[in-house]
N, C-alpha and C positions, 0 to 999 in steps of 0.2 A: 876293705877298702872297695870303693865303688868302681865301676868303668870309667878308665881314665881318658876316655876319647874326648876331643877338646868339643865344647859348646861355646855360643855366643849369642848375646841379646843386649837389644837396646835397654839400657838400667832406667832412663830418664822417661818421664810421661811423653805422651804422643804430642806434637804440636810445634810451633815455633817458640824458641827462648834463647838466650843467651850463650846456654852450654847443653851439648848434651853429651851421656856417659854410652859407651859401645864395651861390654865386659865380656873377657875371653877367659874360659877355664877348663884346664886340662893339660895332658901333657906335651900337647905342642903349641901352646899359648904363646911362649916364649920365640919359639921357630916362626909363628904367623906374624907375630909382631916384628919380628927382625925383618921380614920379606916386606912388609908393610912401609918400614921406616927406612929400610936399607942401612942398617944399624945392626952391628954385631953384638954389643954389649949394653946391658941396663943394669944400674946399681938397684937393688931391691930397694923398694920404699922411697925413692928418691924421683921427684915429678922432673921429666924430661922434655924441654921443649924441642920439638922436631918436626920435619915435613912428613906427610902421609902420601903413599902413591899407590895406583890401583894396579891389576896385573899388567896394563900394557905400560907401565911405568910413568904413567902421567898424573902431574901434581893433583892431588884433592883438596888438602889443607896442611895447615900447620897448627898441631895440637900439642896438647900435653898428654905425655905416656907415662904409666905409673906401673911398675912390675912387683907384685906381690910373688915373694918365692914359697914353694911348698917347706913344710907345713905350716907357716906362718901366714895365712891367708885366711879368708873368710870359708872356703870350700876346705882347705887342705891341700888344694892341689893349687899348680901354678897359675896365678892371676895376672893379665895384661888389662888394664882399662884405658880407653882413649878417650880423651876430654876434648870435643873438639868444638867448633862453633855449632850453633843449634838449629842449623836449617834441615827440615824434611830431606831435600834431596840430598843433601851432604853427608847426614848421618847414615841414610840407606846405601850410598857409594861404599862409605868406610865399610858398612855391614855386608855389603856384597863382597867386596874384597877378601875380609876374612873367610867367607864361603868358599870364594873361589881357592883358598889357599888351604882348604881342608877342613874347616869347621863345620860344625851344623849347628843349626836353629836350636835353641833350648826351648825345652817343653816349658808349661808354667810351674813354676816353684822348684825347678830342677837345680837353681843354684843352692837355694837352702836343703832340697833335700839330699844333695852330695855334702853339704855341712854336716847334717846329722849322721849320714852314713860312715863320716868320716870321723865322726866323734866331737867335731868342733862345737855344736850345740846339741841340745836335747830337744824331745818333741814339744815341751813346755816353750821353748825358748823359740822354735819355730813357730808356733801359734801365736806368741807375743810379736813375732816382726810381721805377719799377717795382718793381725790385729790393729798394730800400730799405725799401719798406713792408712786404716779403714777408722782410726778415732774419731770419735764426734766430739771430743771435749778436752780441754787441757787437763783437766783431772785424770780422764782417762790416759791421756798419754803418760802422765807421771806414774798411775798405777802399772802401765804397760812396760815402762822403763825399769820397773822393780822387778818385773818378771823376767824381763828380758837379761837382766844381771843375775838372775839365778834363785831368785828368792823362792819361787814355787819350787824348783828343783830341791832347794834345802829343805822344804818343809816335807815333800815326799821321801826325800831321803832319811829323815828323822822317824818318819813310820815305817818304812821299810825296815829299817835297823831294830827298831822295837818288835816288829812281826818277824824277822828272822830270830831273833833272840828267842821269843816266844815258841815259834817253829821247832828250833834247834834242841831245846829243852824237853818237848814234847816228844820229838823223834827218838831222842836218848831214853827218854822213861819208857819208851814202847818197846824199842830194839836192844838196849842196854839195860835192863831193869836192875842187874847186879852192881851197877856203879853208883858210887856215892853221889846224890843229889842235894844241893842244897835244902834245908827243912823248910824253909819258907818261900820254895819256888811258887807253887800256888798262890801264894799271897803278891808276889813279885809279878806274877802273869796277871793275875786280876787289877792291879794297880795298873799295869801299862795297858791294859783293855781299855780300861774306863778312862785313861788319859787320851788315847787314841778316838776313843767314841766320843769326848769332849772336842778335840780338835776337829774332828769332821763336821759334828753338829754346828759348830761356831763357823767353819768355812763355807758350808753351804748358806747359812743364813746371813752372812756377810754379802756372798756373792750374789745372792738374790737381790738385796738391797740396791748392789751397784752397779746390777747387768745394764742399765741405762746409759753408766758412764761408758761402756766400750762400744755396744752399737747404737747409741744415740736415745734420749729419753723419747716417747711417744706421749701425745698429748691429744685426748678425745674431746671435742665438742658435741654435748648431746643436748636435747632438748624436744619439745613437739614441734610441729611444722610452723614456721612463719614467727619463730621466737626471737630471730636474728643470728642464727649460728653463720649462715654465709657470709652474713655481713661485717661479723666478727673477723671471720677468716681474712676477708679481703682487706679489712683494715689493720690487720696483725702482719699481711705479707706488702701492705701498701700498693697492692694493684688489684683489679678486678679478675679473680682467679674463678669464683664461684658465681652461677646465676643468682641474682637476687631478684625475687617476686614476690607479690602478694600472694599469688596462687598456692594454697598449701600442697605439698609434695613435691615441689620445683626438685630438689636434691633428692635423686633416686639411687645415688649411689654414696660412697665414702670417697671424698677428695683428699688426696695427702700433699704436702707441700713442707719443705724444709725451711727452718728460719733459725738464725741466731738470737740466743737470750743470753746475755751476760757471755761467760765463757764456754756455752755449752750450744751446741747444733741440735734443736729438735724436730720432730716429725710432728705437724699439726693436721688432726684429721677432722675432717668436717664431716659429721655424719647426715643421712636422710633423718627427717622427723620421727620420733617412735609414738605411734599411735596406731590405731585397728584400722586396718587399710583393707580394701576390697581388691585393689590392683593388684596383679601379680608382681609385676615388676617392682613396685613400691613395696610389697611385703618381703622380698628379696632384699632390698635396701635396708629396710628396718631391721631384719635378722643380722646383716651386716654390721649396722650401728652397735647391735649388742655385743656384737664379736671384737667390736674396737673398743669397748669398755673392758673387756676381759683381758685385752691386749695393751692397753694403754698403761702409761705409769702416773698420770694424772689426768683426771676428768674434770674438765669444766663444763658444769649445768648449769643451762640459761632458761631462766622463767619469764614470763611476760608480765610487767607490773601493771599494765594497762587491761588486761584480761581476767576474769575470776578463775580461782583455783579450781580446775576441773578433774575429772577422772586420768586424763592423759598426762597432766602434772603428777597426779597421786602415783603413777607407773613411774615416771621418771625418778620419783621420790624413793619409789621403794626399791629401785635397782641400785640409786646412791647408797642407800643405808645398807644394802646386802654388799656392798662392794667394799673391800679393805683398801683400795686405792686411794692415793692422794686426791683430794677433792677442792676444787674451789666451786661454790655455790653463788651465781651472781644473778641479780633481779635486773632484767634489761627493761628499757624506756619509761625510765624512772623519768623522763621530761613529760612523760604524759599523765593522764589522769589514774591516781592510784585505785584499783579495783582489785588487787591480790590481797589475797589472806595471809599474811607474812607469817603467823603463828601455824601454819601446815609445816613449814618446814624447819628443821632441827637448828641449821645456822643458814646465816647469810653474809658471806664474804664480801662481796663488792656490788655497789649499786652503778650501773652503767646506764650511757645513754648513747645507743650504737645505732647512728643513723648516717646519712652523706657529711652530716656536720659533727661525727664524733668527738667529744670534747678530748682534748689531749690528756687531760687529767685521767680520764676514765680509761683510756688504752695504757698510760704509764701506769698506774696503779694496778691493772691486770697483770703487765709484764713483771713488775717489781714484785708482785706476789708469786709468780711464777718462778722468776729467779731464785727466790727467797727457799721456796721447795726444792728446786733442782741442785743448788749450794748445798742444802743440808744433806741430799740425796748423793752428793757427789765427793763428801770429805775424803780424802785419803789418809785415813788414820791406820793404825797396827791391825793388823789380822789379815790371814791370806786371802785372796780372792781368784777364784776362778774364772777364767775367758772365754770358755766355749761350752757349747753343750755337752761335748765329747768330755771335757773334764768334769762336769757336773754328775755326769752319769757314771762316771769312773769311781769318783768319790761317794755316790749314793751306794754302787754296789758294794764297796768296801765296807761303808758302815753296815749295810744290810747283812754282811759276812759275819762280821764283827758282833753284832747282837745275837745273831746264831749260836756261833763260837760259845759266846758265856753261857748261854743257858744249856749247851751240851757237856761244857765243862763241870757244871755243879754236878751232873750224872756220872762223871768219871769217863765218859767214852772217849778215849784220847785220840782213837783213829778219826771218827767222824770231827772231832774238834780239831784235828791238825788239817783235814781236809778244807775245813772251813778257813783256816788261817792261810792255807797255802791260796786259796781263792781271792781271799782277801789282799795277798800279796800280789797275785796276778793282777787285779782290779787296781790297784792303786799305781803300780808300775806303767800302766798304759798312758800316764800322763807324760812320764819322761823317757823310760826305757824299757822294755821286755826284761820280766823275772827269769833268772836262769836258776835251775836247782843247784848248781854246782856253789852258788853263793850260800845258801843254807849249810852246805856240807862244809866249807870253809870255816863258817862259824862253829858248826857242831863238832869237828876234830880239832880245829885251833883252841875251842874254849875248853874242851872236856878233856884233850889228850887221849882219844879213844884210837883205836886200832893199832896200839903199840905191840 
């Protein structure tokens, strides 16, 4: 049980709004609420309209108060919520009243931390709560809702159950060799290991594809200087964000802005023109451009229809061909004389006219193409998705130990095999809750009736 001192925080975003929520959690939550409201009794889970008073018994507001009795609350402790009018000063006055009566300000994430420590949620659900608030797409929200419901927890529990089964049998083979063991036990272990390996590989692959659904997809605009990258960014944003000039190398750093495409919020990155530069600052900008390509989910490559295909274009083309990212290849300035050798490019997805009088059809075509790619990458179908780097590392470490254990099992080195299975158990358990050795002992003695 976590420390039961009473914490308080404003649960709604800062600013002026119709309603603000101040949340108390801990052993004195109800007592503090009674002092502020001058009411002795609250029916659990029933919204009560009542007046609120400060420590001088001066009226502050009339608001709804809801009491959640432990253990039937988010944190597993007594919780009281004040749902008051949404003024900044008013909200702070209620907060100050709770502090004056003995509450303390909650630290970041402390309500969720108490929920975890009191067994109300596991680590995967706690991470889902955090990511749900930050989600950049509607599909991401749906995916996180599934994890909040416990889908990842069930996935981890299935793998833990199989690993515990394997570890229990191996420990019995090591310590109780005289006991009768199933003749096909090695075959069962190999089957379970192969199934776990496939599940983990599939999960890592799906998670990599869906990463942008959680953190937001990133789109990098690349091309040589003066090809129209900054103009395209400005048109997508519908305001002059980037400086547009006929002087090559005007953009010397990456410029990032968020826009909404369909149901997705994406980050558009305007990069410095990629070329051989002598200016040290421009060189740094070009290196950042190459880094932006590596970090992007989608790359928009612009080429200039009015100029001849040159070595700088060739470098851009080589970068494109070497990348496995989703790509949109666009030929810009198609309203000018055609001097570009189109055969040099593997494909051309779009022909654009990006200028002060950009044709609406050109912009719409590009946005439609972006949305199509984003929608395809954002399909929420069957298959588990990891939502954080922490979860990915845990699965990768689990997979590594599974693969090592399989090669060791062939040689019959059961002690080393058991070590790697234990490590795999600890790795996968980091996603939800720590592995305890007693769990293996329960399976071992309960399954085989040992120690009689």
